[in-house]
All heavy atoms as a GROMACS GRO file, in nm:
protein
  536
    1MET      N    1  -0.082   0.704  -0.418
    1MET     CA    2  -0.208   0.638  -0.446
    1MET      C    3  -0.304   0.671  -0.334
    1MET      O    4  -0.267   0.669  -0.218
    1MET     CB    5  -0.185   0.488  -0.457
    1MET     CG    6  -0.313   0.413  -0.483
    1MET     SD    7  -0.287   0.244  -0.540
    1MET     CE    8  -0.240   0.162  -0.392
    2SER      N    9  -0.427   0.703  -0.369
    2SER     CA   10  -0.523   0.734  -0.265
    2SER      C   11  -0.589   0.607  -0.212
    2SER      O   12  -0.593   0.505  -0.280
    2SER     CB   13  -0.630   0.831  -0.318
    2SER     OG   14  -0.705   0.771  -0.419
    3THR      N   15  -0.637   0.614  -0.090
    3THR     CA   16  -0.710   0.503  -0.032
    3THR      C   17  -0.852   0.550  -0.007
    3THR      O   18  -0.878   0.670  -0.004
    3THR     CB   19  -0.645   0.457   0.100
    3THR    OG1   20  -0.639   0.569   0.189
    3THR    CG2   21  -0.506   0.402   0.078
    4PRO      N   22  -0.946   0.458   0.012
    4PRO     CA   23  -1.085   0.499   0.034
    4PRO      C   24  -1.095   0.602   0.145
    4PRO      O   25  -1.033   0.589   0.249
    4PRO     CB   26  -1.155   0.368   0.071
    4PRO     CG   27  -1.072   0.262   0.007
    4PRO     CD   28  -0.929   0.315   0.012
    5GLY      N   29  -1.169   0.709   0.119
    5GLY     CA   30  -1.186   0.815   0.216
    5GLY      C   31  -1.083   0.926   0.205
    5GLY      O   32  -1.095   1.028   0.271
    6ASP      N   33  -0.979   0.907   0.124
    6ASP     CA   34  -0.874   1.007   0.108
    6ASP      C   35  -0.902   1.107  -0.004
    6ASP      O   36  -0.818   1.189  -0.034
    6ASP     CB   37  -0.738   0.940   0.079
    6ASP     CG   38  -0.677   0.876   0.201
    6ASP    OD1   39  -0.726   0.902   0.312
    6ASP    OD2   40  -0.580   0.802   0.185
    7GLY      N   41  -1.015   1.097  -0.069
    7GLY     CA   42  -1.043   1.185  -0.181
    7GLY      C   43  -1.049   1.105  -0.310
    7GLY      O   44  -1.053   0.982  -0.309
    8PRO      N   45  -1.048   1.176  -0.422
    8PRO     CA   46  -1.062   1.108  -0.551
    8PRO      C   47  -0.946   1.013  -0.581
    8PRO      O   48  -0.832   1.039  -0.543
    8PRO     CB   49  -1.065   1.221  -0.653
    8PRO     CG   50  -1.063   1.348  -0.578
    8PRO     CD   51  -1.034   1.319  -0.435
    9LYS      N   52  -0.977   0.906  -0.650
    9LYS     CA   53  -0.876   0.807  -0.687
    9LYS      C   54  -0.781   0.867  -0.790
    9LYS      O   55  -0.822   0.940  -0.879
    9LYS     CB   56  -0.947   0.684  -0.744
    9LYS     CG   57  -0.858   0.566  -0.760
    9LYS     CD   58  -0.939   0.440  -0.782
    9LYS     CE   59  -0.843   0.323  -0.787
    9LYS     NZ   60  -0.912   0.196  -0.784
   10THR      N   61  -0.650   0.835  -0.778
   10THR     CA   62  -0.549   0.890  -0.868
   10THR      C   63  -0.467   0.783  -0.939
   10THR      O   64  -0.390   0.814  -1.029
   10THR     CB   65  -0.453   0.983  -0.792
   10THR    OG1   66  -0.388   0.910  -0.689
   10THR    CG2   67  -0.528   1.102  -0.734
   11GLU      N   68  -0.480   0.656  -0.900
   11GLU     CA   69  -0.408   0.546  -0.963
   11GLU      C   70  -0.497   0.423  -0.965
   11GLU      O   71  -0.583   0.407  -0.878
   11GLU     CB   72  -0.280   0.511  -0.886
   11GLU     CG   73  -0.177   0.619  -0.887
   11GLU     CD   74  -0.047   0.576  -0.819
   11GLU    OE1   75  -0.042   0.464  -0.763
   11GLU    OE2   76   0.049   0.653  -0.823
   12TRP      N   77  -0.472   0.334  -1.062
   12TRP     CA   78  -0.552   0.214  -1.079
   12TRP      C   79  -0.462   0.092  -1.099
   12TRP      O   80  -0.462   0.030  -1.205
   12TRP     CB   81  -0.647   0.231  -1.200
   12TRP     CG   82  -0.754   0.331  -1.175
   12TRP    CD1   83  -0.883   0.305  -1.137
   12TRP    CD2   84  -0.746   0.474  -1.185
   12TRP    NE1   85  -0.953   0.421  -1.122
   12TRP    CE2   86  -0.871   0.528  -1.152
   12TRP    CE3   87  -0.644   0.562  -1.219
   12TRP    CZ2   88  -0.897   0.664  -1.152
   12TRP    CZ3   89  -0.670   0.699  -1.219
   12TRP    CH2   90  -0.796   0.748  -1.185
   13PRO      N   91  -0.386   0.050  -0.998
   13PRO     CA   92  -0.296  -0.064  -1.015
   13PRO      C   93  -0.369  -0.194  -1.046
   13PRO      O   94  -0.313  -0.284  -1.108
   13PRO     CB   95  -0.221  -0.072  -0.881
   13PRO     CG   96  -0.307   0.001  -0.784
   13PRO     CD   97  -0.380   0.106  -0.863
   14GLU      N   98  -0.495  -0.203  -1.007
   14GLU     CA   99  -0.572  -0.325  -1.032
   14GLU      C  100  -0.601  -0.347  -1.181
   14GLU      O  101  -0.646  -0.454  -1.222
   14GLU     CB  102  -0.704  -0.321  -0.953
   14GLU     CG  103  -0.807  -0.221  -1.004
   14GLU     CD  104  -0.793  -0.078  -0.953
   14GLU    OE1  105  -0.685  -0.043  -0.900
   14GLU    OE2  106  -0.889  -0.003  -0.966
   15LEU      N  107  -0.572  -0.247  -1.265
   15LEU     CA  108  -0.600  -0.260  -1.408
   15LEU      C  109  -0.484  -0.316  -1.489
   15LEU      O  110  -0.500  -0.349  -1.606
   15LEU     CB  111  -0.641  -0.124  -1.465
   15LEU     CG  112  -0.770  -0.066  -1.405
   15LEU    CD1  113  -0.800   0.069  -1.466
   15LEU    CD2  114  -0.886  -0.162  -1.424
   16VAL      N  115  -0.368  -0.330  -1.428
   16VAL     CA  116  -0.254  -0.388  -1.501
   16VAL      C  117  -0.292  -0.529  -1.545
   16VAL      O  118  -0.337  -0.610  -1.465
   16VAL     CB  119  -0.126  -0.388  -1.414
   16VAL    CG1  120  -0.013  -0.462  -1.483
   16VAL    CG2  121  -0.085  -0.246  -1.381
   17GLY      N  122  -0.277  -0.556  -1.675
   17GLY     CA  123  -0.311  -0.686  -1.731
   17GLY      C  124  -0.452  -0.695  -1.786
   17GLY      O  125  -0.488  -0.792  -1.850
   18ARG      N  126  -0.534  -0.593  -1.762
   18ARG     CA  127  -0.671  -0.591  -1.814
   18ARG      C  128  -0.672  -0.539  -1.957
   18ARG      O  129  -0.574  -0.485  -2.006
   18ARG     CB  130  -0.760  -0.500  -1.728
   18ARG     CG  131  -0.770  -0.539  -1.585
   18ARG     CD  132  -0.835  -0.677  -1.572
   18ARG     NE  133  -0.848  -0.713  -1.433
   18ARG     CZ  134  -0.964  -0.746  -1.377
   18ARG    NH1  135  -1.074  -0.749  -1.447
   18ARG    NH2  136  -0.966  -0.778  -1.250
   19THR      N  137  -0.786  -0.552  -2.023
   19THR     CA  138  -0.798  -0.501  -2.160
   19THR      C  139  -0.809  -0.349  -2.157
   19THR      O  140  -0.842  -0.288  -2.054
   19THR     CB  141  -0.922  -0.557  -2.231
   19THR    OG1  142  -1.040  -0.506  -2.168
   19THR    CG2  143  -0.923  -0.709  -2.232
   20ILE      N  144  -0.782  -0.289  -2.273
   20ILE     CA  145  -0.794  -0.144  -2.286
   20ILE      C  146  -0.936  -0.100  -2.252
   20ILE      O  147  -0.957  -0.003  -2.179
   20ILE     CB  148  -0.756  -0.100  -2.428
   20ILE    CG1  149  -0.610  -0.132  -2.456
   20ILE    CG2  150  -0.784   0.048  -2.450
   20ILE    CD1  151  -0.573  -0.126  -2.603
   21LYS      N  152  -1.032  -0.172  -2.304
   21LYS     CA  153  -1.174  -0.138  -2.281
   21LYS      C  154  -1.207  -0.142  -2.132
   21LYS      O  155  -1.270  -0.051  -2.078
   21LYS     CB  156  -1.263  -0.234  -2.359
   21LYS     CG  157  -1.411  -0.206  -2.349
   21LYS     CD  158  -1.490  -0.302  -2.439
   21LYS     CE  159  -1.636  -0.269  -2.443
   21LYS     NZ  160  -1.713  -0.324  -2.334
   22GLU      N  161  -1.164  -0.249  -2.063
   22GLU     CA  162  -1.189  -0.261  -1.920
   22GLU      C  163  -1.125  -0.146  -1.843
   22GLU      O  164  -1.187  -0.088  -1.752
   22GLU     CB  165  -1.134  -0.393  -1.866
   22GLU     CG  166  -1.209  -0.516  -1.910
   22GLU     CD  167  -1.140  -0.645  -1.870
   22GLU    OE1  168  -1.015  -0.649  -1.869
   22GLU    OE2  169  -1.211  -0.741  -1.842
   23ALA      N  170  -1.002  -0.113  -1.878
   23ALA     CA  171  -0.931  -0.006  -1.809
   23ALA      C  172  -1.001   0.128  -1.827
   23ALA      O  173  -1.025   0.201  -1.731
   23ALA     CB  174  -0.787   0.003  -1.859
   24LYS      N  175  -1.034   0.159  -1.951
   24LYS     CA  176  -1.100   0.288  -1.979
   24LYS      C  177  -1.235   0.297  -1.908
   24LYS      O  178  -1.266   0.400  -1.846
   24LYS     CB  179  -1.117   0.304  -2.130
   24LYS     CG  180  -1.156   0.442  -2.171
   24LYS     CD  181  -1.145   0.460  -2.322
   24LYS     CE  182  -1.174   0.603  -2.359
   24LYS     NZ  183  -1.158   0.628  -2.502
   25GLU      N  184  -1.313   0.191  -1.913
   25GLU     CA  185  -1.444   0.192  -1.848
   25GLU      C  186  -1.431   0.209  -1.697
   25GLU      O  187  -1.509   0.284  -1.636
   25GLU     CB  188  -1.521   0.064  -1.880
   25GLU     CG  189  -1.572   0.060  -2.022
   25GLU     CD  190  -1.636  -0.073  -2.060
   25GLU    OE1  191  -1.633  -0.169  -1.978
   25GLU    OE2  192  -1.689  -0.080  -2.172
   26LYS      N  193  -1.336   0.142  -1.634
   26LYS     CA  194  -1.318   0.150  -1.489
   26LYS      C  195  -1.274   0.290  -1.447
   26LYS      O  196  -1.326   0.347  -1.350
   26LYS     CB  197  -1.217   0.045  -1.443
   26LYS     CG  198  -1.180   0.051  -1.296
   26LYS     CD  199  -1.297   0.027  -1.205
   26LYS     CE  200  -1.251   0.021  -1.060
   26LYS     NZ  201  -1.357   0.051  -0.967
   27ILE      N  202  -1.178   0.346  -1.520
   27ILE     CA  203  -1.130   0.481  -1.486
   27ILE      C  204  -1.243   0.581  -1.501
   27ILE      O  205  -1.265   0.665  -1.414
   27ILE     CB  206  -1.009   0.520  -1.573
   27ILE    CG1  207  -0.889   0.430  -1.538
   27ILE    CG2  208  -0.973   0.668  -1.555
   27ILE    CD1  209  -0.776   0.435  -1.638
   28LYS      N  210  -1.320   0.573  -1.611
   28LYS     CA  211  -1.431   0.666  -1.632
   28LYS      C  212  -1.541   0.646  -1.528
   28LYS      O  213  -1.605   0.742  -1.487
   28LYS     CB  214  -1.489   0.652  -1.773
   28LYS     CG  215  -1.396   0.704  -1.883
   28LYS     CD  216  -1.354   0.848  -1.864
   28LYS     CE  217  -1.455   0.944  -1.920
   28LYS     NZ  218  -1.414   1.085  -1.904
   29ALA      N  219  -1.562   0.522  -1.483
   29ALA     CA  220  -1.661   0.496  -1.378
   29ALA      C  221  -1.618   0.559  -1.246
   29ALA      O  222  -1.698   0.618  -1.174
   29ALA     CB  223  -1.684   0.346  -1.361
   30ASP      N  224  -1.487   0.547  -1.214
   30ASP     CA  225  -1.435   0.601  -1.090
   30ASP      C  226  -1.420   0.753  -1.095
   30ASP      O  227  -1.443   0.821  -0.995
   30ASP     CB  228  -1.297   0.542  -1.059
   30ASP     CG  229  -1.302   0.396  -1.018
   30ASP    OD1  230  -1.411   0.346  -0.986
   30ASP    OD2  231  -1.195   0.333  -1.018
   31ARG      N  232  -1.378   0.805  -1.210
   31ARG     CA  233  -1.348   0.947  -1.224
   31ARG      C  234  -1.399   1.000  -1.358
   31ARG      O  235  -1.322   1.019  -1.452
   31ARG     CB  236  -1.197   0.972  -1.214
   31ARG     CG  237  -1.131   0.942  -1.081
   31ARG     CD  238  -1.160   1.046  -0.975
   31ARG     NE  239  -1.132   1.182  -1.017
   31ARG     CZ  240  -1.015   1.244  -1.006
   31ARG    NH1  241  -0.912   1.182  -0.956
   31ARG    NH2  242  -1.001   1.369  -1.048
   32PRO      N  243  -1.529   1.023  -1.372
   32PRO     CA  244  -1.583   1.071  -1.500
   32PRO      C  245  -1.531   1.209  -1.540
   32PRO      O  246  -1.546   1.249  -1.656
   32PRO     CB  247  -1.735   1.073  -1.476
   32PRO     CG  248  -1.754   1.068  -1.329
   32PRO     CD  249  -1.631   1.003  -1.271
   33ASP      N  250  -1.466   1.278  -1.448
   33ASP     CA  251  -1.412   1.411  -1.477
   33ASP      C  252  -1.280   1.405  -1.555
   33ASP      O  253  -1.234   1.508  -1.605
   33ASP     CB  254  -1.388   1.487  -1.346
   33ASP     CG  255  -1.296   1.412  -1.249
   33ASP    OD1  256  -1.323   1.293  -1.222
   33ASP    OD2  257  -1.200   1.472  -1.200
   34LEU      N  258  -1.220   1.288  -1.568
   34LEU     CA  259  -1.088   1.277  -1.632
   34LEU      C  260  -1.097   1.243  -1.780
   34LEU      O  261  -1.188   1.175  -1.824
   34LEU     CB  262  -1.006   1.168  -1.562
   34LEU     CG  263  -0.976   1.191  -1.415
   34LEU    CD1  264  -0.902   1.072  -1.358
   34LEU    CD2  265  -0.897   1.319  -1.395
   35LYS      N  266  -0.996   1.289  -1.854
   35LYS     CA  267  -0.976   1.248  -1.993
   35LYS      C  268  -0.887   1.125  -1.989
   35LYS      O  269  -0.780   1.129  -1.928
   35LYS     CB  270  -0.907   1.358  -2.074
   35LYS     CG  271  -0.985   1.488  -2.084
   35LYS     CD  272  -0.902   1.594  -2.154
   35LYS     CE  273  -0.797   1.643  -2.055
   35LYS     NZ  274  -0.722   1.760  -2.096
   36VAL      N  275  -0.929   1.017  -2.054
   36VAL     CA  276  -0.849   0.896  -2.059
   36VAL      C  277  -0.784   0.889  -2.196
   36VAL      O  278  -0.851   0.891  -2.298
   36VAL     CB  279  -0.936   0.771  -2.035
   36VAL    CG1  280  -0.851   0.645  -2.043
   36VAL    CG2  281  -1.007   0.779  -1.900
   37ARG      N  282  -0.651   0.885  -2.197
   37ARG     CA  283  -0.574   0.880  -2.322
   37ARG      C  284  -0.505   0.744  -2.332
   37ARG      O  285  -0.432   0.703  -2.240
   37ARG     CB  286  -0.469   0.990  -2.326
   37ARG     CG  287  -0.527   1.130  -2.317
   37ARG     CD  288  -0.607   1.163  -2.444
   37ARG     NE  289  -0.658   1.298  -2.436
   37ARG     CZ  290  -0.788   1.329  -2.442
   37ARG    NH1  291  -0.878   1.234  -2.458
   37ARG    NH2  292  -0.827   1.453  -2.436
   38ILE      N  293  -0.528   0.675  -2.442
   38ILE     CA  294  -0.467   0.545  -2.467
   38ILE      C  295  -0.337   0.570  -2.543
   38ILE      O  296  -0.337   0.636  -2.647
   38ILE     CB  297  -0.562   0.455  -2.549
   38ILE    CG1  298  -0.699   0.444  -2.481
   38ILE    CG2  299  -0.498   0.319  -2.572
   38ILE    CD1  300  -0.697   0.394  -2.338
   39VAL      N  301  -0.226   0.518  -2.490
   39VAL     CA  302  -0.094   0.542  -2.548
   39VAL      C  303  -0.021   0.410  -2.570
   39VAL      O  304   0.002   0.336  -2.473
   39VAL     CB  305  -0.009   0.632  -2.454
   39VAL    CG1  306   0.124   0.666  -2.519
   39VAL    CG2  307  -0.084   0.757  -2.414
   40PRO      N  308   0.016   0.376  -2.694
   40PRO     CA  309   0.091   0.253  -2.718
   40PRO      C  310   0.230   0.259  -2.652
   40PRO      O  311   0.301   0.358  -2.666
   40PRO     CB  312   0.104   0.246  -2.870
   40PRO     CG  313  -0.004   0.335  -2.922
   40PRO     CD  314  -0.021   0.443  -2.819
   41VAL      N  315   0.267   0.154  -2.582
   41VAL     CA  316   0.396   0.147  -2.515
   41VAL      C  317   0.508   0.148  -2.619
   41VAL      O  318   0.504   0.073  -2.716
   41VAL     CB  319   0.407   0.020  -2.428
   41VAL    CG1  320   0.547   0.001  -2.375
   41VAL    CG2  321   0.307   0.027  -2.314
   42GLY      N  322   0.606   0.236  -2.599
   42GLY     CA  323   0.726   0.237  -2.681
   42GLY      C  324   0.715   0.299  -2.818
   42GLY      O  325   0.815   0.316  -2.885
   43SER      N  326   0.596   0.333  -2.863
   43SER     CA  327   0.586   0.383  -3.000
   43SER      C  328   0.528   0.524  -3.009
   43SER      O  329   0.502   0.572  -3.118
   43SER     CB  330   0.500   0.288  -3.083
   43SER     OG  331   0.367   0.286  -3.034
   44THR      N  332   0.509   0.588  -2.897
   44THR     CA  333   0.447   0.719  -2.898
   44THR      C  334   0.525   0.816  -2.810
   44THR      O  335   0.563   0.783  -2.698
   44THR     CB  336   0.302   0.711  -2.844
   44THR    OG1  337   0.230   0.618  -2.925
   44THR    CG2  338   0.232   0.845  -2.849
   45ILE      N  339   0.547   0.934  -2.861
   45ILE     CA  340   0.607   1.041  -2.782
   45ILE      C  341   0.492   1.118  -2.718
   45ILE      O  342   0.394   1.150  -2.783
   45ILE     CB  343   0.691   1.135  -2.870
   45ILE    CG1  344   0.807   1.057  -2.932
   45ILE    CG2  345   0.740   1.256  -2.792
   45ILE    CD1  346   0.887   1.135  -3.035
   46VAL      N  347   0.504   1.143  -2.588
   46VAL     CA  348   0.401   1.219  -2.517
   46VAL      C  349   0.463   1.345  -2.458
   46VAL      O  350   0.584   1.352  -2.436
   46VAL     CB  351   0.335   1.135  -2.405
   46VAL    CG1  352   0.261   1.016  -2.462
   46VAL    CG2  353   0.437   1.090  -2.302
   47THR      N  354   0.380   1.442  -2.432
   47THR     CA  355   0.427   1.566  -2.372
   47THR      C  356   0.467   1.540  -2.227
   47THR      O  357   0.418   1.447  -2.163
   47THR     CB  358   0.317   1.674  -2.375
   47THR    OG1  359   0.203   1.626  -2.302
   47THR    CG2  360   0.277   1.708  -2.518
   48ALA      N  361   0.556   1.622  -2.176
   48ALA     CA  362   0.604   1.606  -2.040
   48ALA      C  363   0.520   1.684  -1.939
   48ALA      O  364   0.547   1.679  -1.820
   48ALA     CB  365   0.749   1.651  -2.031
   49ASP      N  366   0.417   1.755  -1.986
   49ASP     CA  367   0.337   1.835  -1.895
   49ASP      C  368   0.256   1.746  -1.801
   49ASP      O  369   0.226   1.631  -1.832
   49ASP     CB  370   0.243   1.928  -1.972
   49ASP     CG  371   0.138   1.854  -2.053
   49ASP    OD1  372   0.174   1.754  -2.120
   49ASP    OD2  373   0.021   1.893  -2.049
   50PHE      N  374   0.225   1.799  -1.684
   50PHE     CA  375   0.146   1.727  -1.584
   50PHE      C  376   0.006   1.784  -1.589
   50PHE      O  377  -0.014   1.904  -1.566
   50PHE     CB  378   0.208   1.746  -1.445
   50PHE     CG  379   0.145   1.658  -1.341
   50PHE    CD1  380   0.186   1.527  -1.326
   50PHE    CD2  381   0.043   1.706  -1.261
   50PHE    CE1  382   0.128   1.446  -1.230
   50PHE    CE2  383  -0.015   1.625  -1.165
   50PHE     CZ  384   0.027   1.495  -1.149
   51ASP      N  385  -0.093   1.701  -1.622
   51ASP     CA  386  -0.232   1.745  -1.637
   51ASP      C  387  -0.317   1.668  -1.537
   51ASP      O  388  -0.336   1.547  -1.549
   51ASP     CB  389  -0.277   1.717  -1.781
   51ASP     CG  390  -0.418   1.765  -1.810
   51ASP    OD1  391  -0.492   1.799  -1.716
   51ASP    OD2  392  -0.455   1.765  -1.929
   52LEU      N  393  -0.372   1.738  -1.440
   52LEU     CA  394  -0.454   1.675  -1.336
   52LEU      C  395  -0.586   1.622  -1.390
   52LEU      O  396  -0.660   1.555  -1.318
   52LEU     CB  397  -0.481   1.774  -1.222
   52LEU     CG  398  -0.359   1.807  -1.137
   52LEU    CD1  399  -0.391   1.920  -1.040
   52LEU    CD2  400  -0.312   1.684  -1.062
   53ASN      N  401  -0.619   1.653  -1.515
   53ASN     CA  402  -0.744   1.607  -1.575
   53ASN      C  403  -0.723   1.496  -1.676
   53ASN      O  404  -0.814   1.463  -1.752
   53ASN     CB  405  -0.815   1.725  -1.644
   53ASN     CG  406  -0.854   1.831  -1.544
   53ASN    OD1  407  -0.918   1.801  -1.444
   53ASN    ND2  408  -0.814   1.953  -1.568
   54ARG      N  409  -0.602   1.438  -1.679
   54ARG     CA  410  -0.570   1.336  -1.779
   54ARG      C  411  -0.511   1.212  -1.712
   54ARG      O  412  -0.432   1.221  -1.619
   54ARG     CB  413  -0.467   1.391  -1.878
   54ARG     CG  414  -0.416   1.289  -1.980
   54ARG     CD  415  -0.302   1.341  -2.063
   54ARG     NE  416  -0.187   1.370  -1.978
   54ARG     CZ  417  -0.105   1.475  -1.997
   54ARG    NH1  418  -0.126   1.561  -2.094
   54ARG    NH2  419  -0.004   1.493  -1.916
   55VAL      N  420  -0.552   1.096  -1.763
   55VAL     CA  421  -0.491   0.968  -1.726
   55VAL      C  422  -0.439   0.905  -1.854
   55VAL      O  423  -0.514   0.892  -1.951
   55VAL     CB  424  -0.592   0.872  -1.660
   55VAL    CG1  425  -0.529   0.736  -1.635
   55VAL    CG2  426  -0.646   0.929  -1.532
   56ARG      N  427  -0.313   0.870  -1.855
   56ARG     CA  428  -0.257   0.797  -1.969
   56ARG      C  429  -0.259   0.649  -1.937
   56ARG      O  430  -0.211   0.606  -1.832
   56ARG     CB  431  -0.115   0.842  -1.998
   56ARG     CG  432  -0.108   0.981  -2.056
   56ARG     CD  433   0.033   1.017  -2.092
   56ARG     NE  434   0.038   1.147  -2.157
   56ARG     CZ  435   0.124   1.242  -2.127
   56ARG    NH1  436   0.215   1.221  -2.035
   56ARG    NH2  437   0.121   1.357  -2.192
   57VAL      N  438  -0.315   0.572  -2.028
   57VAL     CA  439  -0.317   0.426  -2.015
   57VAL      C  440  -0.221   0.372  -2.120
   57VAL      O  441  -0.246   0.382  -2.239
   57VAL     CB  442  -0.460   0.370  -2.036
   57VAL    CG1  443  -0.460   0.219  -2.022
   57VAL    CG2  444  -0.558   0.433  -1.938
   58TRP      N  445  -0.108   0.320  -2.074
   58TRP     CA  446  -0.004   0.266  -2.162
   58TRP      C  447  -0.042   0.124  -2.200
   58TRP      O  448  -0.065   0.042  -2.112
   58TRP     CB  449   0.130   0.269  -2.091
   58TRP     CG  450   0.170   0.408  -2.055
   58TRP    CD1  451   0.143   0.473  -1.939
   58TRP    CD2  452   0.238   0.501  -2.138
   58TRP    NE1  453   0.191   0.601  -1.944
   58TRP    CE2  454   0.251   0.621  -2.066
   58TRP    CE3  455   0.290   0.494  -2.267
   58TRP    CZ2  456   0.314   0.733  -2.119
   58TRP    CZ3  457   0.353   0.606  -2.318
   58TRP    CH2  458   0.365   0.724  -2.245
   59VAL      N  459  -0.050   0.096  -2.329
   59VAL     CA  460  -0.112  -0.029  -2.372
   59VAL      C  461  -0.032  -0.113  -2.469
   59VAL      O  462   0.051  -0.065  -2.543
   59VAL     CB  463  -0.249  -0.003  -2.438
   59VAL    CG1  464  -0.342   0.061  -2.340
   59VAL    CG2  465  -0.236   0.080  -2.563
   60ASP      N  466  -0.054  -0.227  -2.468
   60ASP     CA  467  -0.088  -0.342  -2.548
   60ASP      C  468  -0.208  -0.395  -2.470
   60ASP      O  469  -0.320  -0.375  -2.509
   60ASP     CB  470   0.028  -0.439  -2.557
   60ASP     CG  471  -0.009  -0.561  -2.638
   60ASP    OD1  472  -0.105  -0.553  -2.715
   60ASP    OD2  473   0.057  -0.664  -2.625
   61THR      N  474  -0.185  -0.448  -2.354
   61THR     CA  475  -0.285  -0.449  -2.248
   61THR      C  476  -0.232  -0.340  -2.155
   61THR      O  477  -0.128  -0.281  -2.184
   61THR     CB  478  -0.294  -0.586  -2.175
   61THR    OG1  479  -0.165  -0.618  -2.125
   61THR    CG2  480  -0.347  -0.693  -2.266
   62VAL      N  481  -0.293  -0.314  -2.047
   62VAL     CA  482  -0.243  -0.209  -1.958
   62VAL      C  483  -0.109  -0.254  -1.902
   62VAL      O  484  -0.099  -0.352  -1.830
   62VAL     CB  485  -0.344  -0.178  -1.845
   62VAL    CG1  486  -0.289  -0.071  -1.754
   62VAL    CG2  487  -0.476  -0.136  -1.905
   63ALA      N  488  -0.001  -0.182  -1.942
   63ALA     CA  489   0.134  -0.224  -1.910
   63ALA      C  490   0.193  -0.154  -1.789
   63ALA      O  491   0.290  -0.201  -1.731
   63ALA     CB  492   0.225  -0.196  -2.032
   64GLU      N  493   0.136  -0.040  -1.753
   64GLU     CA  494   0.183   0.035  -1.636
   64GLU      C  495   0.063   0.082  -1.558
   64GLU      O  496  -0.047   0.092  -1.611
   64GLU     CB  497   0.265   0.157  -1.681
   64GLU     CG  498   0.392   0.121  -1.752
   64GLU     CD  499   0.471   0.244  -1.796
   64GLU    OE1  500   0.449   0.353  -1.741
   64GLU    OE2  501   0.552   0.229  -1.888
   65VAL      N  502   0.081   0.111  -1.431
   65VAL     CA  503  -0.027   0.157  -1.346
   65VAL      C  504  -0.084   0.287  -1.401
   65VAL      O  505  -0.009   0.385  -1.415
   65VAL     CB  506   0.022   0.179  -1.201
   65VAL    CG1  507  -0.088   0.239  -1.115
   65VAL    CG2  508   0.071   0.048  -1.141
   66PRO      N  509  -0.213   0.291  -1.439
   66PRO     CA  510  -0.271   0.417  -1.484
   66PRO      C  511  -0.275   0.517  -1.369
   66PRO      O  512  -0.319   0.484  -1.259
   66PRO     CB  513  -0.413   0.378  -1.527
   66PRO     CG  514  -0.407   0.231  -1.551
   66PRO     CD  515  -0.305   0.180  -1.453
   67LYS      N  516  -0.227   0.638  -1.395
   67LYS     CA  517  -0.229   0.740  -1.291
   67LYS      C  518  -0.237   0.879  -1.356
   67LYS      O  519  -0.200   0.898  -1.471
   67LYS     CB  520  -0.107   0.731  -1.201
   67LYS     CG  521   0.026   0.732  -1.273
   67LYS     CD  522   0.138   0.702  -1.177
   67LYS     CE  523   0.263   0.667  -1.254
   67LYS     NZ  524   0.368   0.619  -1.167
   68ILE      N  525  -0.286   0.972  -1.281
   68ILE     CA  526  -0.303   1.108  -1.328
   68ILE      C  527  -0.167   1.168  -1.359
   68ILE      O  528  -0.070   1.144  -1.289
   68ILE     CB  529  -0.376   1.193  -1.223
   68ILE    CG1  530  -0.520   1.148  -1.215
   68ILE    CG2  531  -0.365   1.342  -1.255
   68ILE    CD1  532  -0.601   1.220  -1.111
   69GLY      N  533  -0.164   1.248  -1.463
   69GLY     CA  534  -0.038   1.314  -1.499
   69GLY      C  535  -0.032   1.334  -1.643
   69GLY      O  536   0.012   1.409  -1.712
   0.00000   0.00000   0.00000
């Protein structure tokens, strides 16, 4: 996880428990260069590739720390 002054933010632990809308808006505000993908927990198969331009937000509400990958 990056800290202020270390470069672009890569994780958003403060979003756990927030709504999908809040999470997506915050990530896009912090990093407009990223693609935000909403993924339902437990019901979706995702690719194993690591994409520095993508953040997966695992949802019902945000269930895991959003991070690049």
